[in-house]
N, C-alpha and C positions, 0 to 999 in steps of 0.2 A: 645609456643608464648606468647607473652605479648603485651603490649602497646593497643591501640584501634583498634576496627573494625567498618567500617563505611558502612552503606548500604544506597545508593540514589535510591529510589523508593520503601521505604519500606512497602507502603499499598498496592503495587500490588501482585497479587498472588506469583510470584517466589520471590519477593524482601521480602516478608513478611516470606517466608519459609528460606531464607537466616539469616534473622533476629534471626527468632525462634530458628533455628539450632546452631547459634553462641551462643546465649545466653545459650543454653541447654550445649552446649560443656564445656563452661566455661573457654576457653583457652585464652581470651583477659580479660584484666582489666575492660574495658568497651565495650559494643556495642552501637553504635549510629545508630539511623534509622531515616532517614528523608524522607518527602514526601510533594507533593504538597498539599494534602489534610491534613495534620497535623497543628498544630498552634503552635505559640510560637516558641521555641528555635528548634523544630523539623521541621519547615516549610522550603521547598526548592522547588522552581519552576525553571526548567531547562530552562525556556524562560526568566527569571529573573536573570540576573548575581548578583544584588546586594543581593538576597535571598542565592544565591551560597558562596558568600564571607561571609555573616554573619554567614552561617553554618560553615564553614571553622574556622572562628575566635571562635566559640563557642566550637568547638571541641579543638583547640589550647590551650583552658584553662586547659586541663587536658592530660591525658598520649598521646604521639605522636601516631598518626595512623600507624599501620604496614599494614594495608589491608583496601583497599577501592574497593568496588564493586558498580558499575554503572548498577542497574537491571532496566533499563525503557527501553520504546519503543514503537513506536505508527505504526501501520498498516492500520486502517481504524477507522472511527467514524460512526455516524449516517448519514452522508451525502456523505461519501467518502469510497471506497473501492480501493484496490491495481488494478492499471490500467492493463487492458487487451490491449489495442491499443493506439497508439500516440495520437488519436482523443479525448482521455479522459484526457490528459494532462491538468492539472489544475494550473496555476503557484503559487497561494496561497496554495493550498494544498502541492505543492511541497515544497514550502518556509516553511510550518509547519513542514512536516515530516523530513526535515534536520536540523530544529532547535531542534528538540527533540531527534532524532536519532544519530546526528553527533555533531552539534554545543552544544548542552547541555553537553554532557560527555566530550568534548574537555574543556570547561570552568571548568567542576567539575576537571579536571586535573590541570588545570590553579592555581585554588585556594588551592586545596588539597595537591598536591604533595610538595609544598614548605614547608608544615608543616610535612611532614614524615621525619624520620631519614636520616641523611646524610651517615650513615653507617649502615650495618647489611641488611638484606634481608626484602624487602617492596614488597607487590603486590599491583598494581593498575588493575583492571579487568573491562572491559565494555562489556556487552552483545550484541553480534553482531548477525550474521545469516548467514548459508552458502551461502543464495541467494546473499548475499553481494560479494561473490568470483567472478571475473571478468571472470578468467579463467575456472570456473565451470558453467558458464552461457550457458546453450546449448537451453533453451525453451524460453528465453525472456519473457516480461511482466512485471508487478509489478515494472513499472520504476522507481517511486519514492522510493520505499523501498528498491530496490536493490541499487539504486545510493547512497542513504543515508546510508546503511550499508557498502558500499564500501568506500565512504567518511570516515565513521568512522575507519575502517581498516586502511587506509591510515593515518590517525591522530594518531592512535595507534602506528604505526610504526614510524613515525617523533617525536611523545612525547617520545617513547622507547629511541631514539638515543639521544635526549637532555637531558633525565634524567640519563641515563648512565655515562654522564661526571659528574653529580652531585654525583651519587652512583652508582658505578659499580657492586653491588649487587641488584639493584632495578629491578623489573620485571613489564613492562606494556604490558598487553595482552588485546586481544580480545576472549571473549567464546561465542560458539554456544552451546546453551541448547538443541537443537532438539526441537520437537514440544512439548509444555507443555501446559495442560488442563487449559488455561486461556481465559480471554475475547478477548486476542490479535488473538488466534488461532481457537476460537470457530466457526466461520463459513466456515473454511477450514478442519475441522477435519476428513470428510468423506472421504477423500484421503489418510489417515494416513495408513500405514500397521501395521498390528496387533502387539501389543507389543512395538510399536514406539510411541505411545502417555504417555507422562510421566506426573504422577501427580505432584503437584509443590513441595512438599516435597521431592520426589525421584529426580527432577530435581536440587533442589538446593544442596542436599547431593552428586550427581554426580559430579557437578561443584566444589564443597569444595574439594572433593578428588582430582580433577585435579588440583586445585589450590595448593593443599599441595603437589605435586609432581613436581611444576615447578622449574626449575632451571634457573640461570642467564641467560644463552644461550638463552632460550626460549623468552627473551623478544621480544617485536614488533612482535609477531607472532599471528595467529589466531587458535585455538584449539577447537575440539569438545568436547561432554560431555564424550567421550571415551578416552580423551587425546591425540587425533590424531591429527596432524597438517594439517589444511585446507589452500591449497595454496591460495593467494590473486589473 
């Protein structure tokens, strides 16, 4: 592999693990890490399109990116948790969850895919979740998070179709990392089956292995950490 690798959300648990693993592997000419908490050229806020455009312009000055990973997501904050019932729906919170989980990654694709090579294998991957699968939803609840990840999955599918017209070897996918030991999952880890709570390093390495095995026909799909396709 060559060119540049880009990690969006590099200050988060799994994003930082992606960045560290890719730097250690040394397979790319340069590894760019962006995050809202970083300053200068490494600053990127998913709710601020200008910062996304600036980050893409910065990357475009060097080797073209052949791997872009959006390792971001929001499930809860200090004032909001995943909804258990319709009565808990809050329009402002729904808008924020969609802004970060769906709209932000789509805007990253908008600005970063045009600077990837027009030929050869490129991968754009966004972290999604199995609970965003409509066909797999048997329990309900978690309305905003489910809906935002379902929206992300649809955006991945439509972006993949368009990107294939530009480069028939481009791969645009959503990835389900499983339950990772991060702040996002912390309040809900009590229900995780033994052996199914992954530390961030393991989660990142598992997904990098999945990415390495992806082929052009896999574009537009959702895969879990074992490389198994999850139906939308």
